[in-house]
SEFIGU-768501 format. One record per residue (C-alpha): residue number from 1; residue in one letter; x, y, z. Coordinates in nm, 2 decimals. Example, Ala and Ser with C-alpha at 12.3 -4.5 7.8 and 13.67 -1.06 7.14 Angstrom:
<recs>
<rec i="1" aa="a" px="1.23" py="-0.45" pz="0.78"/>
<rec i="2" aa="s" px="1.37" py="-0.11" pz="0.71"/>
</recs>
This chain:
<recs>
<rec i="1" aa="m" px="-14.78" py="-2.27" pz="5.63"/>
<rec i="2" aa="k" px="-14.58" py="-2.37" pz="5.33"/>
<rec i="3" aa="k" px="-14.21" py="-2.44" pz="5.38"/>
<rec i="4" aa="f" px="-14.12" py="-2.23" pz="5.08"/>
<rec i="5" aa="a" px="-13.84" py="-2.04" pz="5.26"/>
<rec i="6" aa="s" px="-13.68" py="-2.33" pz="5.44"/>
<rec i="7" aa="f" px="-13.41" py="-2.39" pz="5.18"/>
<rec i="8" aa="v" px="-13.36" py="-2.01" pz="5.14"/>
<rec i="9" aa="f" px="-13.30" py="-1.99" pz="5.52"/>
<rec i="10" aa="i" px="-13.09" py="-2.29" pz="5.59"/>
<rec i="11" aa="c" px="-12.75" py="-2.18" pz="5.46"/>
<rec i="12" aa="t" px="-12.79" py="-1.82" pz="5.57"/>
<rec i="13" aa="s" px="-12.84" py="-1.94" pz="5.93"/>
<rec i="14" aa="f" px="-12.54" py="-2.17" pz="5.91"/>
<rec i="15" aa="a" px="-12.32" py="-1.88" pz="5.78"/>
<rec i="16" aa="v" px="-12.42" py="-1.66" pz="6.07"/>
<rec i="17" aa="i" px="-12.36" py="-1.92" pz="6.34"/>
<rec i="18" aa="s" px="-12.03" py="-2.03" pz="6.19"/>
<rec i="19" aa="n" px="-11.88" py="-1.69" pz="6.25"/>
<rec i="20" aa="a" px="-11.88" py="-1.74" pz="6.62"/>
<rec i="21" aa="q" px="-11.73" py="-2.09" pz="6.59"/>
<rec i="22" aa="t" px="-11.43" py="-2.02" pz="6.37"/>
<rec i="23" aa="h" px="-11.09" py="-1.99" pz="6.54"/>
<rec i="24" aa="a" px="-10.87" py="-1.95" pz="6.23"/>
<rec i="25" aa="r" px="-10.73" py="-1.62" pz="6.37"/>
<rec i="26" aa="p" px="-10.70" py="-1.54" pz="6.74"/>
<rec i="27" aa="r" px="-10.96" py="-1.29" pz="6.87"/>
<rec i="28" aa="p" px="-10.80" py="-0.97" pz="7.01"/>
<rec i="29" aa="k" px="-10.79" py="-0.97" pz="7.39"/>
<rec i="30" aa="s" px="-10.96" py="-0.63" pz="7.40"/>
<rec i="31" aa="t" px="-11.27" py="-0.77" pz="7.22"/>
<rec i="32" aa="p" px="-11.57" py="-0.76" pz="7.46"/>
<rec i="33" aa="a" px="-11.77" py="-1.08" pz="7.52"/>
<rec i="34" aa="i" px="-12.08" py="-0.92" pz="7.37"/>
<rec i="35" aa="v" px="-12.06" py="-0.67" pz="7.09"/>
<rec i="36" aa="p" px="-12.37" py="-0.46" pz="7.03"/>
<rec i="37" aa="v" px="-12.52" py="-0.50" pz="6.68"/>
<rec i="38" aa="k" px="-12.46" py="-0.20" pz="6.46"/>
<rec i="39" aa="s" px="-12.78" py="-0.01" pz="6.38"/>
<rec i="40" aa="g" px="-12.88" py="0.20" pz="6.09"/>
<rec i="41" aa="v" px="-12.77" py="-0.03" pz="5.81"/>
<rec i="42" aa="d" px="-12.83" py="0.14" pz="5.47"/>
<rec i="43" aa="k" px="-13.09" py="-0.08" pz="5.31"/>
<rec i="44" aa="g" px="-13.04" py="0.09" pz="4.97"/>
<rec i="45" aa="s" px="-13.30" py="0.19" pz="4.72"/>
<rec i="46" aa="i" px="-13.50" py="0.03" pz="4.43"/>
<rec i="47" aa="s" px="-13.58" py="0.21" pz="4.11"/>
<rec i="48" aa="g" px="-13.76" py="-0.01" pz="3.86"/>
<rec i="49" aa="r" px="-13.56" py="-0.33" pz="3.85"/>
<rec i="50" aa="t" px="-13.24" py="-0.18" pz="3.98"/>
<rec i="51" aa="y" px="-13.12" py="-0.21" pz="4.34"/>
<rec i="52" aa="t" px="-12.86" py="0.04" pz="4.45"/>
<rec i="53" aa="n" px="-12.67" py="0.07" pz="4.77"/>
<rec i="54" aa="e" px="-12.43" py="0.37" pz="4.79"/>
<rec i="55" aa="t" px="-12.30" py="0.28" pz="5.13"/>
<rec i="56" aa="f" px="-12.17" py="-0.06" pz="5.02"/>
<rec i="57" aa="r" px="-12.10" py="0.07" pz="4.67"/>
<rec i="58" aa="f" px="-12.28" py="-0.17" pz="4.44"/>
<rec i="59" aa="e" px="-12.58" py="-0.18" pz="4.20"/>
<rec i="60" aa="v" px="-12.77" py="-0.47" pz="4.05"/>
<rec i="61" aa="t" px="-13.02" py="-0.45" pz="3.77"/>
<rec i="62" aa="f" px="-13.25" py="-0.75" pz="3.73"/>
<rec i="63" aa="p" px="-13.44" py="-0.86" pz="3.42"/>
<rec i="64" aa="d" px="-13.76" py="-0.68" pz="3.35"/>
<rec i="65" aa="t" px="-13.97" py="-0.99" pz="3.42"/>
<rec i="66" aa="w" px="-13.83" py="-1.04" pz="3.77"/>
<rec i="67" aa="l" px="-14.03" py="-0.93" pz="4.08"/>
<rec i="68" aa="i" px="-13.86" py="-0.71" pz="4.34"/>
<rec i="69" aa="p" px="-14.12" py="-0.66" pz="4.61"/>
<rec i="70" aa="g" px="-14.16" py="-0.39" pz="4.87"/>
<rec i="71" aa="d" px="-14.13" py="-0.41" pz="5.25"/>
<rec i="72" aa="d" px="-14.49" py="-0.52" pz="5.29"/>
<rec i="73" aa="f" px="-14.46" py="-0.82" pz="5.06"/>
<rec i="74" aa="e" px="-14.36" py="-1.06" pz="5.33"/>
<rec i="75" aa="d" px="-14.68" py="-0.98" pz="5.53"/>
<rec i="76" aa="f" px="-14.89" py="-1.02" pz="5.21"/>
<rec i="77" aa="m" px="-14.74" py="-1.36" pz="5.13"/>
<rec i="78" aa="k" px="-14.78" py="-1.48" pz="5.49"/>
<rec i="79" aa="s" px="-15.15" py="-1.40" pz="5.46"/>
<rec i="80" aa="k" px="-15.15" py="-1.63" pz="5.16"/>
<rec i="81" aa="g" px="-14.99" py="-1.91" pz="5.36"/>
<rec i="82" aa="i" px="-14.63" py="-1.87" pz="5.24"/>
<rec i="83" aa="d" px="-14.38" py="-1.77" pz="5.51"/>
<rec i="84" aa="l" px="-14.08" py="-1.58" pz="5.37"/>
<rec i="85" aa="s" px="-13.94" py="-1.45" pz="5.70"/>
<rec i="86" aa="l" px="-13.58" py="-1.52" pz="5.80"/>
<rec i="87" aa="k" px="-13.60" py="-1.74" pz="6.10"/>
<rec i="88" aa="a" px="-13.51" py="-2.08" pz="6.23"/>
<rec i="89" aa="p" px="-13.73" py="-2.36" pz="6.12"/>
<rec i="90" aa="d" px="-13.97" py="-2.49" pz="6.38"/>
<rec i="91" aa="s" px="-13.84" py="-2.84" pz="6.32"/>
<rec i="92" aa="l" px="-13.51" py="-2.76" pz="6.50"/>
<rec i="93" aa="p" px="-13.46" py="-2.84" pz="6.87"/>
<rec i="94" aa="p" px="-13.55" py="-2.54" pz="7.09"/>
<rec i="95" aa="a" px="-13.19" py="-2.47" pz="7.19"/>
<rec i="96" aa="s" px="-13.07" py="-2.47" pz="6.83"/>
<rec i="97" aa="r" px="-13.36" py="-2.26" pz="6.72"/>
<rec i="98" aa="a" px="-13.29" py="-2.00" pz="6.98"/>
<rec i="99" aa="k" px="-12.92" py="-1.99" pz="6.89"/>
<rec i="100" aa="i" px="-13.00" py="-1.94" pz="6.52"/>
<rec i="101" aa="n" px="-13.26" py="-1.67" pz="6.58"/>
<rec i="102" aa="s" px="-13.02" py="-1.48" pz="6.80"/>
<rec i="103" aa="a" px="-12.75" py="-1.50" pz="6.54"/>
<rec i="104" aa="l" px="-12.99" py="-1.38" pz="6.27"/>
<rec i="105" aa="q" px="-13.02" py="-1.05" pz="6.45"/>
<rec i="106" aa="r" px="-12.69" py="-0.96" pz="6.29"/>
<rec i="107" aa="v" px="-12.82" py="-1.01" pz="5.94"/>
<rec i="108" aa="t" px="-13.01" py="-0.74" pz="5.75"/>
<rec i="109" aa="i" px="-13.19" py="-0.83" pz="5.43"/>
<rec i="110" aa="l" px="-13.14" py="-0.55" pz="5.18"/>
<rec i="111" aa="a" px="-13.34" py="-0.68" pz="4.89"/>
<rec i="112" aa="t" px="-13.50" py="-1.00" pz="4.75"/>
<rec i="113" aa="a" px="-13.58" py="-1.07" pz="4.38"/>
<rec i="114" aa="y" px="-13.79" py="-1.35" pz="4.24"/>
<rec i="115" aa="r" px="-13.80" py="-1.48" pz="3.88"/>
<rec i="116" aa="s" px="-14.16" py="-1.58" pz="3.94"/>
<rec i="117" aa="m" px="-14.42" py="-1.54" pz="4.22"/>
<rec i="118" aa="p" px="-14.31" py="-1.72" pz="4.54"/>
<rec i="119" aa="g" px="-14.45" py="-2.07" pz="4.55"/>
<rec i="120" aa="t" px="-14.40" py="-2.12" pz="4.18"/>
<rec i="121" aa="a" px="-14.23" py="-2.46" pz="4.10"/>
<rec i="122" aa="g" px="-13.86" py="-2.42" pz="3.98"/>
<rec i="123" aa="n" px="-13.85" py="-2.06" pz="4.09"/>
<rec i="124" aa="a" px="-13.52" py="-1.86" pz="4.12"/>
<rec i="125" aa="i" px="-13.46" py="-1.63" pz="4.42"/>
<rec i="126" aa="v" px="-13.18" py="-1.38" pz="4.48"/>
<rec i="127" aa="r" px="-13.15" py="-1.25" pz="4.84"/>
<rec i="128" aa="i" px="-12.91" py="-0.96" pz="4.90"/>
<rec i="129" aa="s" px="-12.81" py="-0.93" pz="5.27"/>
<rec i="130" aa="v" px="-12.53" py="-0.80" pz="5.49"/>
<rec i="131" aa="e" px="-12.41" py="-0.94" pz="5.82"/>
<rec i="132" aa="d" px="-12.25" py="-0.73" pz="6.09"/>
<rec i="133" aa="l" px="-11.91" py="-0.89" pz="6.17"/>
<rec i="134" aa="s" px="-11.82" py="-0.67" pz="6.47"/>
<rec i="135" aa="a" px="-11.86" py="-0.97" pz="6.70"/>
<rec i="136" aa="n" px="-11.62" py="-1.17" pz="6.48"/>
<rec i="137" aa="p" px="-11.31" py="-0.95" pz="6.40"/>
<rec i="138" aa="q" px="-11.11" py="-1.25" pz="6.29"/>
<rec i="139" aa="i" px="-11.32" py="-1.27" pz="5.97"/>
<rec i="140" aa="k" px="-11.13" py="-1.04" pz="5.73"/>
<rec i="141" aa="d" px="-11.24" py="-1.16" pz="5.39"/>
<rec i="142" aa="a" px="-11.47" py="-1.39" pz="5.20"/>
<rec i="143" aa="v" px="-11.23" py="-1.69" pz="5.24"/>
<rec i="144" aa="d" px="-11.25" py="-1.65" pz="5.62"/>
<rec i="145" aa="y" px="-11.63" py="-1.62" pz="5.60"/>
<rec i="146" aa="f" px="-11.68" py="-1.93" pz="5.40"/>
<rec i="147" aa="d" px="-11.42" py="-2.12" pz="5.59"/>
<rec i="148" aa="a" px="-11.62" py="-2.04" pz="5.90"/>
<rec i="149" aa="m" px="-11.93" py="-2.16" pz="5.73"/>
<rec i="150" aa="r" px="-11.77" py="-2.49" pz="5.62"/>
<rec i="151" aa="a" px="-11.64" py="-2.54" pz="5.97"/>
<rec i="152" aa="s" px="-12.00" py="-2.50" pz="6.09"/>
<rec i="153" aa="f" px="-12.12" py="-2.75" pz="5.83"/>
<rec i="154" aa="a" px="-11.86" py="-3.00" pz="5.95"/>
<rec i="155" aa="a" px="-11.97" py="-2.96" pz="6.32"/>
<rec i="156" aa="m" px="-12.34" py="-2.99" pz="6.27"/>
<rec i="157" aa="r" px="-12.58" py="-3.28" pz="6.20"/>
<rec i="158" aa="l" px="-12.68" py="-3.19" pz="5.85"/>
<rec i="159" aa="p" px="-12.96" py="-3.34" pz="5.64"/>
<rec i="160" aa="a" px="-12.83" py="-3.64" pz="5.45"/>
<rec i="161" aa="d" px="-12.90" py="-3.48" pz="5.11"/>
<rec i="162" aa="l" px="-12.72" py="-3.15" pz="5.18"/>
<rec i="163" aa="k" px="-12.39" py="-3.13" pz="5.00"/>
<rec i="164" aa="y" px="-12.15" py="-2.83" pz="4.98"/>
<rec i="165" aa="s" px="-11.85" py="-2.74" pz="4.78"/>
<rec i="166" aa="e" px="-11.50" py="-2.61" pz="4.85"/>
<rec i="167" aa="t" px="-11.46" py="-2.23" pz="4.89"/>
<rec i="168" aa="q" px="-11.41" py="-2.09" pz="4.53"/>
<rec i="169" aa="a" px="-11.37" py="-1.75" pz="4.37"/>
<rec i="170" aa="e" px="-11.53" py="-1.57" pz="4.08"/>
<rec i="171" aa="k" px="-11.51" py="-1.22" pz="3.95"/>
<rec i="172" aa="l" px="-11.84" py="-1.04" pz="3.91"/>
<rec i="173" aa="g" px="-11.81" py="-0.70" pz="3.75"/>
<rec i="174" aa="v" px="-11.50" py="-0.54" pz="3.90"/>
<rec i="175" aa="q" px="-11.52" py="-0.73" pz="4.23"/>
<rec i="176" aa="q" px="-11.38" py="-1.07" pz="4.31"/>
<rec i="177" aa="f" px="-11.62" py="-1.27" pz="4.53"/>
<rec i="178" aa="g" px="-11.58" py="-1.59" pz="4.72"/>
<rec i="179" aa="f" px="-11.86" py="-1.84" pz="4.67"/>
<rec i="180" aa="l" px="-11.99" py="-2.17" pz="4.80"/>
<rec i="181" aa="d" px="-12.23" py="-2.41" pz="4.62"/>
<rec i="182" aa="v" px="-12.49" py="-2.60" pz="4.83"/>
<rec i="183" aa="t" px="-12.73" py="-2.86" pz="4.70"/>
<rec i="184" aa="t" px="-13.02" py="-3.04" pz="4.86"/>
<rec i="185" aa="k" px="-13.32" py="-3.24" pz="4.72"/>
<rec i="186" aa="d" px="-13.51" py="-2.90" pz="4.72"/>
<rec i="187" aa="g" px="-13.27" py="-2.73" pz="4.48"/>
<rec i="188" aa="k" px="-12.93" py="-2.56" pz="4.44"/>
<rec i="189" aa="k" px="-12.79" py="-2.25" pz="4.60"/>
<rec i="190" aa="r" px="-12.49" py="-2.03" pz="4.51"/>
<rec i="191" aa="m" px="-12.37" py="-1.80" pz="4.78"/>
<rec i="192" aa="y" px="-12.14" py="-1.51" pz="4.68"/>
<rec i="193" aa="a" px="-11.97" py="-1.31" pz="4.96"/>
<rec i="194" aa="t" px="-11.73" py="-1.02" pz="5.00"/>
<rec i="195" aa="v" px="-11.63" py="-0.85" pz="5.32"/>
<rec i="196" aa="r" px="-11.63" py="-0.47" pz="5.33"/>
<rec i="197" aa="n" px="-11.62" py="-0.22" pz="5.62"/>
<rec i="198" aa="g" px="-11.69" py="-0.48" pz="5.89"/>
<rec i="199" aa="y" px="-11.98" py="-0.64" pz="5.70"/>
<rec i="200" aa="a" px="-12.02" py="-0.96" pz="5.50"/>
<rec i="201" aa="i" px="-12.21" py="-0.87" pz="5.18"/>
<rec i="202" aa="m" px="-12.40" py="-1.17" pz="5.06"/>
<rec i="203" aa="f" px="-12.57" py="-1.25" pz="4.73"/>
<rec i="204" aa="t" px="-12.76" py="-1.58" pz="4.77"/>
<rec i="205" aa="l" px="-12.91" py="-1.73" pz="4.46"/>
<rec i="206" aa="t" px="-13.15" py="-2.03" pz="4.51"/>
<rec i="207" aa="y" px="-13.22" py="-2.19" pz="4.17"/>
<rec i="208" aa="s" px="-13.29" py="-2.51" pz="3.98"/>
<rec i="209" aa="s" px="-13.19" py="-2.42" pz="3.63"/>
<rec i="210" aa="d" px="-12.83" py="-2.32" pz="3.53"/>
<rec i="211" aa="d" px="-12.99" py="-2.05" pz="3.31"/>
<rec i="212" aa="d" px="-13.08" py="-1.86" pz="3.63"/>
<rec i="213" aa="l" px="-12.72" py="-1.87" pz="3.75"/>
<rec i="214" aa="a" px="-12.61" py="-1.72" pz="3.41"/>
<rec i="215" aa="t" px="-12.88" py="-1.46" pz="3.44"/>
<rec i="216" aa="f" px="-12.76" py="-1.35" pz="3.79"/>
<rec i="217" aa="r" px="-12.40" py="-1.33" pz="3.67"/>
<rec i="218" aa="s" px="-12.51" py="-1.11" pz="3.38"/>
<rec i="219" aa="a" px="-12.71" py="-0.89" pz="3.61"/>
<rec i="220" aa="y" px="-12.42" py="-0.83" pz="3.84"/>
<rec i="221" aa="n" px="-12.17" py="-0.79" pz="3.57"/>
<rec i="222" aa="a" px="-12.38" py="-0.51" pz="3.43"/>
<rec i="223" aa="a" px="-12.30" py="-0.32" pz="3.75"/>
<rec i="224" aa="k" px="-11.94" py="-0.27" pz="3.63"/>
<rec i="225" aa="a" px="-12.04" py="0.05" pz="3.45"/>
<rec i="226" aa="a" px="-12.25" py="0.15" pz="3.75"/>
<rec i="227" aa="v" px="-11.94" py="0.13" pz="3.98"/>
<rec i="228" aa="n" px="-11.76" py="0.38" pz="3.75"/>
<rec i="229" aa="s" px="-12.06" py="0.62" pz="3.76"/>
<rec i="230" aa="l" px="-12.10" py="0.60" pz="4.13"/>
<rec i="231" aa="t" px="-11.73" py="0.67" pz="4.18"/>
<rec i="232" aa="a" px="-11.75" py="0.97" pz="3.95"/>
<rec i="233" aa="n" px="-12.06" py="1.10" pz="4.13"/>
<rec i="234" aa="l" px="-11.90" py="1.06" pz="4.47"/>
<rec i="235" aa="r" px="-11.58" py="1.23" pz="4.35"/>
<rec i="236" aa="m" px="-11.78" py="1.53" pz="4.23"/>
<rec i="237" aa="e" px="-11.99" py="1.56" pz="4.54"/>
<rec i="238" aa="l" px="-11.69" py="1.55" pz="4.77"/>
<rec i="239" aa="l" px="-11.51" py="1.81" pz="4.55"/>
<rec i="240" aa="t" px="-11.77" py="2.06" pz="4.66"/>
<rec i="241" aa="t" px="-11.82" py="1.95" pz="5.03"/>
<rec i="242" aa="h" px="-11.48" py="1.80" pz="5.12"/>
<rec i="243" aa="p" px="-11.22" py="1.91" pz="4.87"/>
<rec i="244" aa="d" px="-10.94" py="1.75" pz="5.06"/>
<rec i="245" aa="i" px="-11.09" py="1.40" pz="5.02"/>
<rec i="246" aa="h" px="-10.99" py="1.24" pz="4.69"/>
<rec i="247" aa="v" px="-11.17" py="0.95" pz="4.51"/>
<rec i="248" aa="t" px="-10.98" py="0.74" pz="4.26"/>
<rec i="249" aa="l" px="-11.11" py="0.47" pz="4.04"/>
<rec i="250" aa="v" px="-10.84" py="0.21" pz="3.99"/>
<rec i="251" aa="m" px="-10.89" py="-0.02" pz="3.69"/>
<rec i="252" aa="p" px="-10.65" py="-0.32" pz="3.70"/>
<rec i="253" aa="g" px="-10.60" py="-0.55" pz="3.41"/>
<rec i="254" aa="v" px="-10.49" py="-0.91" pz="3.44"/>
<rec i="255" aa="v" px="-10.27" py="-0.97" pz="3.75"/>
<rec i="256" aa="g" px="-10.05" py="-1.27" pz="3.81"/>
<rec i="257" aa="t" px="-10.24" py="-1.45" pz="4.08"/>
<rec i="258" aa="w" px="-10.40" py="-1.79" pz="4.14"/>
<rec i="259" aa="f" px="-10.75" py="-1.66" pz="4.05"/>
<rec i="260" aa="g" px="-10.76" py="-1.88" pz="3.74"/>
<rec i="261" aa="r" px="-10.71" py="-2.20" pz="3.94"/>
<rec i="262" aa="n" px="-11.01" py="-2.11" pz="4.16"/>
<rec i="263" aa="a" px="-11.24" py="-2.01" pz="3.87"/>
<rec i="264" aa="i" px="-11.54" py="-2.23" pz="3.78"/>
<rec i="265" aa="g" px="-11.44" py="-2.53" pz="3.57"/>
<rec i="266" aa="s" px="-11.07" py="-2.47" pz="3.60"/>
<rec i="267" aa="p" px="-10.86" py="-2.79" pz="3.65"/>
<rec i="268" aa="p" px="-10.66" py="-2.81" pz="3.97"/>
<rec i="269" aa="d" px="-10.33" py="-2.77" pz="3.79"/>
<rec i="270" aa="t" px="-10.42" py="-2.44" pz="3.62"/>
<rec i="271" aa="p" px="-10.10" py="-2.23" pz="3.61"/>
<rec i="272" aa="m" px="-10.07" py="-1.88" pz="3.74"/>
<rec i="273" aa="y" px="-10.17" py="-1.61" pz="3.49"/>
<rec i="274" aa="s" px="-9.87" py="-1.52" pz="3.28"/>
<rec i="275" aa="g" px="-9.79" py="-1.34" pz="2.95"/>
<rec i="276" aa="p" px="-9.68" py="-1.00" pz="2.82"/>
<rec i="277" aa="h" px="-9.99" py="-0.82" pz="2.94"/>
<rec i="278" aa="v" px="-10.00" py="-0.97" pz="3.29"/>
<rec i="279" aa="q" px="-9.88" py="-0.76" pz="3.58"/>
<rec i="280" aa="t" px="-9.73" py="-0.87" pz="3.90"/>
<rec i="281" aa="v" px="-9.91" py="-0.81" pz="4.23"/>
<rec i="282" aa="e" px="-9.62" py="-0.59" pz="4.33"/>
<rec i="283" aa="d" px="-9.65" py="-0.37" pz="4.02"/>
<rec i="284" aa="v" px="-10.02" py="-0.31" pz="4.09"/>
<rec i="285" aa="a" px="-9.96" py="-0.24" pz="4.46"/>
<rec i="286" aa="d" px="-9.70" py="0.02" pz="4.36"/>
<rec i="287" aa="i" px="-9.96" py="0.20" pz="4.15"/>
<rec i="288" aa="f" px="-10.20" py="0.20" pz="4.44"/>
<rec i="289" aa="a" px="-9.93" py="0.35" pz="4.66"/>
<rec i="290" aa="r" px="-9.85" py="0.62" pz="4.40"/>
<rec i="291" aa="v" px="-10.22" py="0.71" pz="4.38"/>
<rec i="292" aa="i" px="-10.24" py="0.75" pz="4.75"/>
<rec i="293" aa="e" px="-9.95" py="0.99" pz="4.74"/>
<rec i="294" aa="h" px="-10.06" py="1.16" pz="4.42"/>
<rec i="295" aa="p" px="-10.44" py="1.13" pz="4.37"/>
<rec i="296" aa="v" px="-10.59" py="1.12" pz="4.03"/>
<rec i="297" aa="a" px="-10.95" py="1.07" pz="3.91"/>
<rec i="298" aa="e" px="-10.89" py="0.74" pz="3.73"/>
<rec i="299" aa="v" px="-10.59" py="0.52" pz="3.66"/>
<rec i="300" aa="y" px="-10.54" py="0.20" pz="3.46"/>
<rec i="301" aa="t" px="-10.27" py="-0.01" pz="3.61"/>
<rec i="302" aa="n" px="-10.18" py="-0.15" pz="3.27"/>
<rec i="303" aa="p" px="-10.09" py="0.11" pz="3.00"/>
<rec i="304" aa="g" px="-10.23" py="-0.12" pz="2.74"/>
<rec i="305" aa="s" px="-10.58" py="-0.10" pz="2.89"/>
<rec i="306" aa="a" px="-10.59" py="0.28" pz="2.85"/>
<rec i="307" aa="e" px="-10.49" py="0.25" pz="2.48"/>
<rec i="308" aa="m" px="-10.75" py="-0.02" pz="2.43"/>
<rec i="309" aa="a" px="-11.02" py="0.20" pz="2.59"/>
<rec i="310" aa="r" px="-10.92" py="0.49" pz="2.37"/>
<rec i="311" aa="r" px="-10.95" py="0.28" pz="2.05"/>
<rec i="312" aa="y" px="-11.29" py="0.15" pz="2.17"/>
<rec i="313" aa="f" px="-11.45" py="0.49" pz="2.21"/>
<rec i="314" aa="e" px="-11.28" py="0.62" pz="1.90"/>
<rec i="315" aa="d" px="-11.48" py="0.38" pz="1.68"/>
<rec i="316" aa="v" px="-11.69" py="0.13" pz="1.88"/>
<rec i="317" aa="d" px="-11.82" py="-0.04" pz="1.57"/>
<rec i="318" aa="a" px="-11.48" py="-0.10" pz="1.42"/>
<rec i="319" aa="f" px="-11.34" py="-0.21" pz="1.75"/>
<rec i="320" aa="e" px="-11.60" py="-0.47" pz="1.81"/>
<rec i="321" aa="k" px="-11.59" py="-0.61" pz="1.46"/>
<rec i="322" aa="g" px="-11.21" py="-0.66" pz="1.48"/>
<rec i="323" aa="a" px="-11.20" py="-0.75" pz="1.85"/>
<rec i="324" aa="e" px="-10.98" py="-1.03" pz="1.97"/>
<rec i="325" aa="n" px="-10.86" py="-1.13" pz="2.32"/>
<rec i="326" aa="p" px="-10.59" py="-0.87" pz="2.40"/>
<rec i="327" aa="w" px="-10.45" py="-1.08" pz="2.68"/>
<rec i="328" aa="l" px="-10.36" py="-1.39" pz="2.47"/>
<rec i="329" aa="r" px="-10.00" py="-1.49" pz="2.47"/>
<rec i="330" aa="p" px="-9.82" py="-1.42" pz="2.14"/>
<rec i="331" aa="p" px="-9.79" py="-1.73" pz="1.92"/>
<rec i="332" aa="t" px="-9.48" py="-1.95" pz="2.00"/>
<rec i="333" aa="a" px="-9.21" py="-1.92" pz="1.75"/>
<rec i="334" aa="a" px="-9.16" py="-2.23" pz="1.53"/>
<rec i="335" aa="k" px="-8.85" py="-2.43" pz="1.63"/>
</recs>
């Protein structure tokens, strides 16, 4: 059996195990020793090259040339001598293998996409999965999740060629994700994660060419418009069935945070976002609070964003030809 899936597996398994090892936040005393795994995870749907999951509220469209196989693909590839299943490698000691396989029961694979047929040299693979975090309530966000993973790395005897990065952040579409980079002699891996409704949502890209990383970013960023559409559809559905439930799409602009310092390629002394168009965290939080008290369909936190959107739809061609970065600081006056 070819070891095609070994590198795909290795970081996923560490992430799962690490959840039980982290002690960054105290576990509530009321938490039982064993928490049953949640059942009935929405595995989403695939239409063409688009994967949609309405429960977890995201959508990803892959390039036309990518392969998004059905549920029977794993069995088909196994018959060809390529094992794609998510399980502990046979090379691990029995105790470690049993621990990992037990932990993997909390992971649900939602979709897998391949740039080329599995087994192709230099292939790129995107695996979308969710992990039930009910047994680990101390994990509240992606930083907690990856800190737990890094703690697991530090505590384990890793292959000599396995290297991993610090926890970093990147905005894909409208959502900010934490991410971790891992490299081995077999290739590179970028793991994006966010925590939502008691689940860690993972997008794991295994690749060798940086072009594949750029392709994945583009695929997820295309989901930005899809988020708007899904929100509008949900709002209209609830208007009929549950008119007292309100759905608001909040569209923030640039907020004064340390996001820039954690972005890819940013130097460690990158200053906090600032300038005439940058809002404070408190200003944006106030808008969220007002929306909760007085629901509306959509709201821009920055009035300038609404005006910019109006000018865009008024004349798209003219807007794009004369476009400039609206968030740049004004030129400094000559002394």
